[in-house]
A tleap script that builds the chain and sets N, CA, C and O, in Angstrom:
source leaprc.protein.ff14SB
mol = sequence {
  NMET PRO ASP SER ARG GLY ILE ARG LEU GLY
  GLN ASN VAL PHE TYR GLY LEU ASN ARG VAL
  SER PRO SER HIE LEU HIE LYS PRO ASP MET
  LEU GLN THR VAL TYR LEU GLY LEU PHE LYS
  HIE LEU ILE ASP TRP ILE GLN GLY PHE LEU
  ASN LYS HIE GLY PRO MET GLU ALA PHE ASP
  GLU VAL TRP TRP ALA LEU LEU PRO TYR PRO
  GLY PHE LEU VAL PRO THR LYS ALA TYR SER
  LYS VAL THR CGLN
}
set mol.1.N position { 18.050 -21.819 1.373 }
set mol.1.CA position { 19.201 -20.914 1.555 }
set mol.1.C position { 18.952 -20.304 2.979 }
set mol.1.O position { 17.910 -19.701 3.237 }
set mol.2.N position { 19.882 -20.478 3.822 }
set mol.2.CA position { 19.725 -20.066 5.264 }
set mol.2.C position { 20.184 -18.501 5.211 }
set mol.2.O position { 21.070 -18.037 4.493 }
set mol.3.N position { 19.390 -17.822 6.115 }
set mol.3.CA position { 19.817 -16.300 6.145 }
set mol.3.C position { 20.872 -16.025 7.324 }
set mol.3.O position { 21.386 -16.971 7.921 }
set mol.4.N position { 21.162 -14.736 7.623 }
set mol.4.CA position { 22.229 -14.596 8.746 }
set mol.4.C position { 21.671 -15.208 10.053 }
set mol.4.O position { 22.519 -15.635 10.836 }
set mol.5.N position { 20.390 -15.311 10.396 }
set mol.5.CA position { 19.977 -15.849 11.453 }
set mol.5.C position { 19.776 -17.281 11.544 }
set mol.5.O position { 19.197 -17.753 12.522 }
set mol.6.N position { 20.249 -18.076 10.514 }
set mol.6.CA position { 20.092 -19.444 10.478 }
set mol.6.C position { 18.770 -19.930 10.053 }
set mol.6.O position { 18.593 -21.148 10.078 }
set mol.7.N position { 17.749 -19.107 9.640 }
set mol.7.CA position { 16.414 -19.437 9.171 }
set mol.7.C position { 16.578 -19.747 7.718 }
set mol.7.O position { 17.148 -19.027 6.898 }
set mol.8.N position { 15.915 -21.100 7.457 }
set mol.8.CA position { 15.799 -21.403 5.948 }
set mol.8.C position { 14.574 -21.090 5.538 }
set mol.8.O position { 13.581 -21.448 6.171 }
set mol.9.N position { 14.504 -20.304 4.299 }
set mol.9.CA position { 13.428 -20.101 3.683 }
set mol.9.C position { 13.160 -21.044 2.674 }
set mol.9.O position { 13.985 -21.474 1.867 }
set mol.10.N position { 11.825 -21.384 2.762 }
set mol.10.CA position { 11.380 -22.394 1.744 }
set mol.10.C position { 11.081 -21.774 0.293 }
set mol.10.O position { 11.260 -20.572 0.099 }
set mol.11.N position { 10.612 -22.646 -0.739 }
set mol.11.CA position { 10.323 -21.852 -1.909 }
set mol.11.C position { 9.026 -21.244 -1.829 }
set mol.11.O position { 8.077 -21.712 -1.201 }
set mol.12.N position { 9.026 -20.249 -2.450 }
set mol.12.CA position { 7.874 -19.220 -2.432 }
set mol.12.C position { 7.391 -18.951 -3.968 }
set mol.12.O position { 8.156 -18.893 -4.930 }
set mol.13.N position { 6.144 -18.815 -4.008 }
set mol.13.CA position { 5.647 -18.456 -5.403 }
set mol.13.C position { 6.258 -17.289 -5.926 }
set mol.13.O position { 6.396 -17.229 -7.147 }
set mol.14.N position { 6.678 -16.276 -5.158 }
set mol.14.CA position { 7.334 -15.034 -5.532 }
set mol.14.C position { 8.772 -15.102 -6.140 }
set mol.14.O position { 9.156 -14.257 -6.948 }
set mol.15.N position { 9.590 -16.193 -5.698 }
set mol.15.CA position { 10.856 -16.381 -6.055 }
set mol.15.C position { 10.941 -16.366 -7.615 }
set mol.15.O position { 11.923 -15.828 -8.128 }
set mol.16.N position { 10.094 -16.853 -8.303 }
set mol.16.CA position { 10.223 -17.015 -9.738 }
set mol.16.C position { 9.839 -15.774 -10.661 }
set mol.16.O position { 9.826 -15.742 -11.892 }
set mol.17.N position { 9.553 -14.835 -9.826 }
set mol.17.CA position { 9.095 -13.552 -10.561 }
set mol.17.C position { 10.275 -12.469 -10.752 }
set mol.17.O position { 10.948 -12.148 -9.772 }
set mol.18.N position { 10.473 -12.017 -11.777 }
set mol.18.CA position { 11.510 -10.962 -11.878 }
set mol.18.C position { 11.379 -9.655 -10.996 }
set mol.18.O position { 10.310 -9.070 -10.821 }
set mol.19.N position { 12.428 -9.320 -10.535 }
set mol.19.CA position { 12.515 -8.074 -9.756 }
set mol.19.C position { 11.563 -8.043 -8.679 }
set mol.19.O position { 11.064 -6.968 -8.346 }
set mol.20.N position { 11.275 -9.076 -8.126 }
set mol.20.CA position { 10.326 -9.213 -6.880 }
set mol.20.C position { 11.196 -9.849 -5.710 }
set mol.20.O position { 11.752 -10.938 -5.846 }
set mol.21.N position { 11.270 -9.113 -4.590 }
set mol.21.CA position { 11.949 -9.610 -3.469 }
set mol.21.C position { 10.819 -10.015 -2.337 }
set mol.21.O position { 10.060 -9.165 -1.871 }
set mol.22.N position { 10.793 -11.109 -2.027 }
set mol.22.CA position { 9.623 -11.437 -1.020 }
set mol.22.C position { 9.763 -10.474 0.363 }
set mol.22.O position { 8.776 -10.023 0.944 }
set mol.23.N position { 11.108 -10.243 0.775 }
set mol.23.CA position { 11.312 -9.414 1.753 }
set mol.23.C position { 10.955 -8.044 1.690 }
set mol.23.O position { 11.026 -7.395 2.733 }
set mol.24.N position { 10.547 -7.440 0.542 }
set mol.24.CA position { 10.025 -6.165 0.164 }
set mol.24.C position { 8.616 -6.150 0.091 }
set mol.24.O position { 8.048 -5.058 0.062 }
set mol.25.N position { 8.007 -7.134 0.060 }
set mol.25.CA position { 6.583 -7.311 -0.108 }
set mol.25.C position { 5.668 -6.694 1.005 }
set mol.25.O position { 6.275 -6.450 2.048 }
set mol.26.N position { 4.312 -6.387 0.998 }
set mol.26.CA position { 3.789 -5.776 1.973 }
set mol.26.C position { 3.416 -6.648 3.104 }
set mol.26.O position { 2.825 -7.722 2.995 }
set mol.27.N position { 3.818 -6.085 4.212 }
set mol.27.CA position { 3.526 -6.878 5.404 }
set mol.27.C position { 2.343 -6.271 6.286 }
set mol.27.O position { 2.306 -5.047 6.414 }
set mol.28.N position { 1.404 -7.040 6.882 }
set mol.28.CA position { 0.449 -6.472 7.733 }
set mol.28.C position { 0.874 -5.306 8.685 }
set mol.28.O position { 1.862 -5.574 9.367 }
set mol.29.N position { 0.356 -4.126 8.861 }
set mol.29.CA position { 0.663 -3.213 9.879 }
set mol.29.C position { 0.097 -3.568 11.100 }
set mol.29.O position { -1.121 -3.740 11.112 }
set mol.30.N position { 0.865 -3.745 12.355 }
set mol.30.CA position { 0.447 -4.030 13.507 }
set mol.30.C position { -0.641 -2.896 14.094 }
set mol.30.O position { -1.665 -3.222 14.694 }
set mol.31.N position { -0.289 -1.650 13.848 }
set mol.31.CA position { -1.085 -0.596 14.252 }
set mol.31.C position { -2.468 -0.599 13.412 }
set mol.31.O position { -3.456 -0.142 13.986 }
set mol.32.N position { -2.580 -0.992 12.339 }
set mol.32.CA position { -3.939 -1.113 11.689 }
set mol.32.C position { -4.735 -2.191 12.227 }
set mol.32.O position { -5.964 -2.125 12.215 }
set mol.33.N position { -3.997 -3.351 12.778 }
set mol.33.CA position { -4.676 -4.413 13.415 }
set mol.33.C position { -5.244 -4.006 14.807 }
set mol.33.O position { -6.265 -4.551 15.227 }
set mol.34.N position { -4.616 -3.088 15.497 }
set mol.34.CA position { -5.075 -2.540 16.701 }
set mol.34.C position { -6.261 -1.688 16.389 }
set mol.34.O position { -7.338 -1.820 16.970 }
set mol.35.N position { -6.030 -0.820 15.466 }
set mol.35.CA position { -7.228 0.115 15.022 }
set mol.35.C position { -8.411 -0.809 14.664 }
set mol.35.O position { -9.483 -0.481 15.174 }
set mol.36.N position { -8.411 -1.938 13.855 }
set mol.36.CA position { -9.470 -2.429 13.586 }
set mol.36.C position { -10.137 -3.229 14.875 }
set mol.36.O position { -11.351 -3.354 15.035 }
set mol.37.N position { -9.204 -3.704 15.690 }
set mol.37.CA position { -9.873 -4.495 16.862 }
set mol.37.C position { -10.553 -3.394 17.918 }
set mol.37.O position { -11.499 -3.633 18.669 }
set mol.38.N position { -9.928 -2.288 17.805 }
set mol.38.CA position { -10.621 -1.275 18.742 }
set mol.38.C position { -11.939 -0.637 18.158 }
set mol.38.O position { -12.872 -0.205 18.835 }
set mol.39.N position { -11.845 -0.653 16.688 }
set mol.39.CA position { -13.054 -0.162 16.060 }
set mol.39.C position { -14.238 -1.377 16.229 }
set mol.39.O position { -15.393 -1.087 16.542 }
set mol.40.N position { -13.880 -2.501 16.029 }
set mol.40.CA position { -14.813 -3.728 16.377 }
set mol.40.C position { -15.339 -3.541 17.690 }
set mol.40.O position { -16.562 -3.484 17.815 }
set mol.41.N position { -14.467 -3.420 18.862 }
set mol.41.CA position { -14.967 -3.415 20.111 }
set mol.41.C position { -15.904 -2.205 20.204 }
set mol.41.O position { -17.041 -2.433 20.616 }
set mol.42.N position { -15.577 -0.955 19.876 }
set mol.42.CA position { -16.390 0.241 19.925 }
set mol.42.C position { -17.869 -0.089 19.273 }
set mol.42.O position { -18.908 0.106 19.903 }
set mol.43.N position { -17.838 -0.544 18.109 }
set mol.43.CA position { -19.022 -0.920 17.209 }
set mol.43.C position { -19.982 -1.799 18.038 }
set mol.43.O position { -21.191 -1.609 18.168 }
set mol.44.N position { -19.213 -2.837 18.601 }
set mol.44.CA position { -19.958 -3.932 19.399 }
set mol.44.C position { -20.705 -3.284 20.623 }
set mol.44.O position { -21.852 -3.561 20.973 }
set mol.45.N position { -19.949 -2.470 21.154 }
set mol.45.CA position { -20.207 -1.892 22.451 }
set mol.45.C position { -21.682 -0.981 22.123 }
set mol.45.O position { -22.761 -1.214 22.668 }
set mol.46.N position { -21.453 -0.022 21.214 }
set mol.46.CA position { -22.566 0.851 20.675 }
set mol.46.C position { -23.596 0.007 20.380 }
set mol.46.O position { -24.649 0.251 20.970 }
set mol.47.N position { -23.583 -0.877 19.664 }
set mol.47.CA position { -24.696 -1.721 19.160 }
set mol.47.C position { -25.529 -2.494 20.339 }
set mol.47.O position { -26.750 -2.650 20.361 }
set mol.48.N position { -24.612 -2.926 21.282 }
set mol.48.CA position { -25.197 -3.507 22.506 }
set mol.48.C position { -26.089 -2.456 23.416 }
set mol.48.O position { -27.164 -2.673 23.976 }
set mol.49.N position { -25.354 -1.333 23.385 }
set mol.49.CA position { -26.036 -0.048 24.161 }
set mol.49.C position { -27.323 0.331 23.631 }
set mol.49.O position { -28.304 0.568 24.335 }
set mol.50.N position { -27.284 0.397 22.004 }
set mol.50.CA position { -28.417 0.799 21.475 }
set mol.50.C position { -29.659 -0.324 21.497 }
set mol.50.O position { -30.859 -0.058 21.557 }
set mol.51.N position { -29.106 -1.521 21.440 }
set mol.51.CA position { -30.061 -2.654 21.491 }
set mol.51.C position { -30.730 -2.692 23.053 }
set mol.51.O position { -31.931 -2.915 23.203 }
set mol.52.N position { -30.011 -2.502 23.954 }
set mol.52.CA position { -30.434 -2.581 25.366 }
set mol.52.C position { -31.292 -1.239 25.697 }
set mol.52.O position { -32.088 -1.360 26.628 }
set mol.53.N position { -31.239 -0.180 25.156 }
set mol.53.CA position { -31.791 0.998 25.564 }
set mol.53.C position { -32.894 1.376 24.527 }
set mol.53.O position { -33.770 2.143 24.927 }
set mol.54.N position { -32.951 0.942 23.279 }
set mol.54.CA position { -33.928 1.057 22.241 }
set mol.54.C position { -33.788 1.988 21.196 }
set mol.54.O position { -34.623 2.010 20.291 }
set mol.55.N position { -32.889 2.714 21.211 }
set mol.55.CA position { -32.813 3.587 19.872 }
set mol.55.C position { -32.251 3.009 18.678 }
set mol.55.O position { -32.081 3.771 17.726 }
set mol.56.N position { -31.914 1.726 18.553 }
set mol.56.CA position { -31.340 1.118 17.481 }
set mol.56.C position { -32.038 1.367 16.067 }
set mol.56.O position { -31.396 1.415 15.018 }
set mol.57.N position { -33.461 1.526 16.155 }
set mol.57.CA position { -34.180 1.986 14.890 }
set mol.57.C position { -33.680 3.435 14.479 }
set mol.57.O position { -33.357 3.725 13.327 }
set mol.58.N position { -33.655 4.246 15.474 }
set mol.58.CA position { -33.169 5.698 15.052 }
set mol.58.C position { -31.619 5.512 14.595 }
set mol.58.O position { -31.120 6.379 13.877 }
set mol.59.N position { -30.983 4.576 14.937 }
set mol.59.CA position { -29.453 4.650 14.474 }
set mol.59.C position { -29.446 4.097 12.966 }
set mol.59.O position { -28.669 4.561 12.132 }
set mol.60.N position { -30.326 3.115 12.682 }
set mol.60.CA position { -30.762 2.437 11.383 }
set mol.60.C position { -31.231 3.301 10.447 }
set mol.60.O position { -30.949 3.107 9.265 }
set mol.61.N position { -32.038 4.413 10.846 }
set mol.61.CA position { -32.580 5.403 9.895 }
set mol.61.C position { -31.398 6.367 9.589 }
set mol.61.O position { -31.365 6.827 8.448 }
set mol.62.N position { -30.405 6.738 10.481 }
set mol.62.CA position { -29.394 7.607 10.202 }
set mol.62.C position { -28.501 6.968 9.292 }
set mol.62.O position { -27.982 7.600 8.372 }
set mol.63.N position { -28.263 5.612 9.512 }
set mol.63.CA position { -27.439 4.894 8.583 }
set mol.63.C position { -27.979 4.832 7.214 }
set mol.63.O position { -27.212 4.917 6.256 }
set mol.64.N position { -29.303 4.683 7.053 }
set mol.64.CA position { -29.939 4.586 5.815 }
set mol.64.C position { -29.741 6.192 5.122 }
set mol.64.O position { -29.644 6.371 3.908 }
set mol.65.N position { -29.715 6.995 5.867 }
set mol.65.CA position { -29.735 8.414 5.333 }
set mol.65.C position { -28.306 9.046 4.745 }
set mol.65.O position { -28.165 10.156 4.232 }
set mol.66.N position { -27.344 8.082 4.952 }
set mol.66.CA position { -25.824 8.697 4.780 }
set mol.66.C position { -25.932 8.921 3.220 }
set mol.66.O position { -26.473 8.134 2.443 }
set mol.67.N position { -25.332 10.119 2.883 }
set mol.67.CA position { -25.216 10.456 1.584 }
set mol.67.C position { -24.127 9.950 0.867 }
set mol.67.O position { -23.170 9.547 1.527 }
set mol.68.N position { -24.073 9.877 -0.599 }
set mol.68.CA position { -23.014 9.383 -1.245 }
set mol.68.C position { -21.790 10.412 -1.225 }
set mol.68.O position { -21.892 11.639 -1.226 }
set mol.69.N position { -20.520 9.604 -1.206 }
set mol.69.CA position { -19.407 10.420 -1.261 }
set mol.69.C position { -18.369 9.566 -1.862 }
set mol.69.O position { -18.371 8.341 -1.747 }
set mol.70.N position { -17.438 10.275 -2.539 }
set mol.70.CA position { -16.453 9.487 -3.332 }
set mol.70.C position { -15.633 8.583 -2.605 }
set mol.70.O position { -14.998 8.977 -1.627 }
set mol.71.N position { -15.589 7.378 -3.005 }
set mol.71.CA position { -15.018 6.124 -2.397 }
set mol.71.C position { -15.931 5.551 -1.150 }
set mol.71.O position { -15.491 4.694 -0.384 }
set mol.72.N position { -17.065 6.037 -1.046 }
set mol.72.CA position { -18.015 5.486 0.069 }
set mol.72.C position { -19.279 4.802 -0.605 }
set mol.72.O position { -19.933 5.454 -1.419 }
set mol.73.N position { -19.595 3.645 -0.319 }
set mol.73.CA position { -20.621 2.989 -0.779 }
set mol.73.C position { -21.855 3.281 0.054 }
set mol.73.O position { -21.839 3.047 1.263 }
set mol.74.N position { -22.933 3.789 -0.555 }
set mol.74.CA position { -24.114 4.001 0.214 }
set mol.74.C position { -24.830 2.811 0.590 }
set mol.74.O position { -25.243 1.992 -0.230 }
set mol.75.N position { -24.998 2.707 2.039 }
set mol.75.CA position { -25.558 1.451 2.574 }
set mol.75.C position { -27.058 0.921 1.946 }
set mol.75.O position { -28.033 1.663 1.828 }
set mol.76.N position { -27.034 -0.230 1.645 }
set mol.76.CA position { -28.299 -0.846 0.863 }
set mol.76.C position { -29.072 -1.482 1.950 }
set mol.76.O position { -30.265 -1.630 1.684 }
set mol.77.N position { -28.662 -1.913 3.168 }
set mol.77.CA position { -29.270 -2.411 4.310 }
set mol.77.C position { -29.224 -1.689 5.555 }
set mol.77.O position { -28.356 -0.842 5.761 }
set mol.78.N position { -30.240 -2.022 6.514 }
set mol.78.CA position { -30.023 -1.430 7.728 }
set mol.78.C position { -28.845 -1.733 8.461 }
set mol.78.O position { -28.401 -2.851 8.199 }
set mol.79.N position { -28.125 -1.003 9.398 }
set mol.79.CA position { -27.021 -1.379 10.018 }
set mol.79.C position { -27.209 -2.674 10.787 }
set mol.79.O position { -26.342 -3.544 10.707 }
set mol.80.N position { -28.204 -2.833 11.466 }
set mol.80.CA position { -28.502 -4.104 12.291 }
set mol.80.C position { -28.613 -5.309 11.387 }
set mol.80.O position { -28.653 -6.423 11.908 }
set mol.81.N position { -28.663 -5.185 10.160 }
set mol.81.CA position { -28.957 -6.217 9.180 }
set mol.81.C position { -27.579 -6.629 8.478 }
set mol.81.O position { -27.539 -7.697 7.866 }
set mol.82.N position { -26.395 -5.770 8.554 }
set mol.82.CA position { -25.273 -5.939 8.010 }
set mol.82.C position { -24.385 -7.046 8.772 }
set mol.82.O position { -24.342 -7.054 10.002 }
set mol.83.N position { -23.760 -7.874 8.079 }
set mol.83.CA position { -23.045 -9.049 8.704 }
set mol.83.C position { -21.542 -8.836 8.675 }
set mol.83.O position { -20.861 -9.540 9.421 }
set mol.84.N position { -21.033 -8.064 8.002 }
set mol.84.CA position { -19.638 -7.983 7.836 }
set mol.84.C position { -19.220 -6.468 8.115 }
set mol.84.O position { -18.040 -6.128 8.034 }
savepdb mol mol.pdb
quit
């Protein structure tokens, strides 16, 4: 069924569900994508700086010393060993 712009929507798994409109489902937030990209760039830069100038071990010690907080998982590995 074409919409007002002439775009034809194919079958979707959500069409068979009652009271579900695919147009109202969650769409990724572009600002969140920008924040994640900036955060990754910043962390990569900090890690490169710490590796070049030597205090990466001190950063790992602070990482290990983080206290539990509701909704925050206490690290089980050093920051330099985390892959995700």
